[in-house]
N, C-alpha and C positions, 0 to 999 in steps of 0.2 A: 609243099604242106606247110604255108608262110600262115594260111588263113587259121591254119588249123592249132598250130605250134600252143595260142595259149589254153588249147581248152587238153592239150595231150599233158602239157605240163602239170596244169592242173586237178587232170586226177594225179599223176603221178606225185606232186608233190604232196598232196594225201598220207601220202605214208610215211614220212615223214614232220605228222602233228607232235606236240609234247604227250598227248595221251596216248597214240600211237607206242613211241619211246616206252613208258612207264608200262606200257603191258609187254614187252620186250626185254631178256636180260645178257652182262656179259657178250657172248659169243655172235650168237643168236642175232643180238640187236646190232652190233654192230655191220654182219654182214646184210641187214636188214637195209639200213643207212647208207654204207659203202655203194650197195649196189642203188640204189633210189640219187645217188648225188653224184653216181656215173651218165643215168641213163637223163637225169638234166641237166649233166652238162654238154652232153650229145646235144641235147633239142633246143637249151638256148646258145653253143658256139656256132650252130652249122643250120645253113639256110637252107629249108626241106622244101621241097614239090612235088606235088600229088602228082602222079599217072593215073592214080583212079579216084574217085570220089561216087561213091552212093550212101544216101542218107531216105529214100522211098517218098521225099514227099510230093516229086511231080506224080509220081506214080500213080494208076486207075485206084482206085479202094475197092473191095474184093476181089482184083482184079491179079492175073499172075506179072510178077514185075518188068517192067518194059528192060527188054532186050538190049537197047541200046540207052541211057539215064544222059538225059541234055548235059552236053560238054561245056566248057572243056573241065575235065584232059580231055580226049579222045576212048571211054572209057565200053566195057559191055557186060553184060549182067546175062547168066544160062541157068536157067533153074531144068532141071531135069526130073519133077518129077513121076514115079513111076504107078499101075495099077490104081489104087486109094490115095495112097498118097497127095499131099498138096502141097503149094506156094506161093500163096495169097497176103498180098496184102492189106493190114488192117489198122485199125484205129481202136483197137479194145486192150486198154494198158500198154502203150506206142513206150518203149525206150526212151528215144530223144521227140521231140516235139510233139508231131500231130500223128503219125504213121511209121510202121513200123515195115517188116518182112516177118511172115510168121510161119512155121515151112511145121506140117506132117504130116506122121504116117502111123503104123499100128502093127507092124509085125517085121524085125529085123530076119527074121526065118524065111522068108518069103521076099525075094530078090524086087520082087515087083510094090513094094511097098515100101520102099528110099527114096531119098531126094536128096538130089546129085547140086550143090548150087558152085557153079565154075565164075567169078570172076578179072575178069579175062585187063591189062593195067594196058597203058599206051607200051610203045615200046619205050626199053633202058636206055636212054642216054648214055653212050661209050662215058663223058665226065663221072658219071655215079662212080661214088665210094661203100654208099649206106642202101640199104633198103629199109623200108621200115612200113609192119603191116599193123595193122589195127582195128577192134572192132568191137561192138556193146554184144552182150548175149544174156538170155532168159532160157535155160533148161527145166524144162517141167516134165511130170512126167513118169520120170526116167527114161530109159534110149540110154545111144551113145554116141557124141559128135565128136565127129577126127576133121580136124581143119590144121591143111598145109600148102606153105605158100612154095614157087618153083617154077620154072618151065615147063614143067610135064603136068598137066592137069590134072591125072590121074595119080600122079605121083609127088607129096611135097618136097622139098630141100630137108625142115626143118616144119616140125608138126607140132601140135597141139590135137590131146586126146580127153574128154570129160563122161568119166562112169563112174558109176554105183557111189558122186558124192567125191571122188577123187582125180588132180587132177594130172595129166604125165606128159612131157616132153619126151617128141621121137624125130630123128631122124634115122632113114634107112631101120633097121634091125633094134638099132641103139635108145632102149627106154630108159629116162627119168623120172624118178617121182618130184613133183616140183608141190605137193600140197594139199588143200581141198576146193570143194565149190560147195554152197549148197543150192540144192534144185528151191527155186525162185525169186530164186537171189539174183544182179545184173553185175557181172564181171564184164571186165574189161583185160582182152587180150592183143600182144603186144609179139609182136618176130617180126626178126633184127636178122638181115644177110650182111653183114662186115666184110668186103675185100679187102680191106685193111690188113684187118688179123686172120682172117679165112676161119673166123667163126658168127659162127650161129646162136642165139638166145629166144628162147619160150618163155615167156611168162605171163604169171594170171593176174587180176587184182580183184578184188571184193572188197566192198565199200572198204575202198581209199588203199587197202592193206593188201600188199603183193606178196604173191608164193614166195617159196623157191625158184630164183630163176635156173633153166638149164642149159648149157651150152655144149654145143657141140662141134666140128669139122662143120663148114657151112659156105660156099661161093658162089655168083648170081652173074652170069655172062647177061652183056650188054648189048644192044641192040633190035630185042625178041622180050615180045609182051612176056610176065610174068602172071602166073593164074594162081590164084588164094581158092581153094577149092572146098566146102561144106558138104558134109556126107552127116547124115542123118541114120543112124539105125532106132529102129522104134524096138518101145517096149510091145509085147504081143497086144496088150493092153490099149496102148496107143502114149505116143510122146510129140511132142510139140518142144520148135525151139524156136523165137524169137533172136533175128538179129538187125542193128540199125549201125549206123553211122560206121559202112566198110571203107575204108585207106589205106591206098599203097602206095607208099613218098617218099621219093628218095634223098641224100644230098650230098655233095665232093666235094672235095679237097678245100679248104679256106683258101 
């Protein structure tokens, strides 16, 4: 993920601008600055290598995404829209560059109107110590997003939930409020699994300002792929989620 390091740092560094600090006071400001500094230190001091990349630029416009994006790395995307739900490449208001993946559905009460996306990484190397997962997204027209990373594509070790303007971190049955999001705005999600500390982190940033991170006991196994699983539960009148710039990377001990 060396090629992505600069852009990741750029997104996170925006959280510590003078203007942002002026909007924060006391303990809250110190907490945000400490978290931002800690994450930036990890990125700055650790070499990071991609085991999955998906930016949808090489995918056919107006069609489902490629199941095996051009590599390396040896990654894969499995889209499983059911019923009237869709997962199609769009150039209408893309998040990054010229194309993004647009997923949509109509009614979460009907299982045939949901959309599952499974991003499968290359196997995690034996020397991996930390896993970083990031993507950009935009949720429109209500609905709910659940996105988790782990060895099992149906259950995430740690996950992000977005619903009714509220952002939540999740691990198993444990839920932690991490702030809010605004429909129609682009957000950046960050999930971290750290075997060195035995902890996982879930964080969401919008307009360069991070929400409160959630931490959970979490680890990963090496030698097998990881899955980033994304589920859209749509509003009865229809919902849309646009996703782009998906990456899973690992770092090892210095």
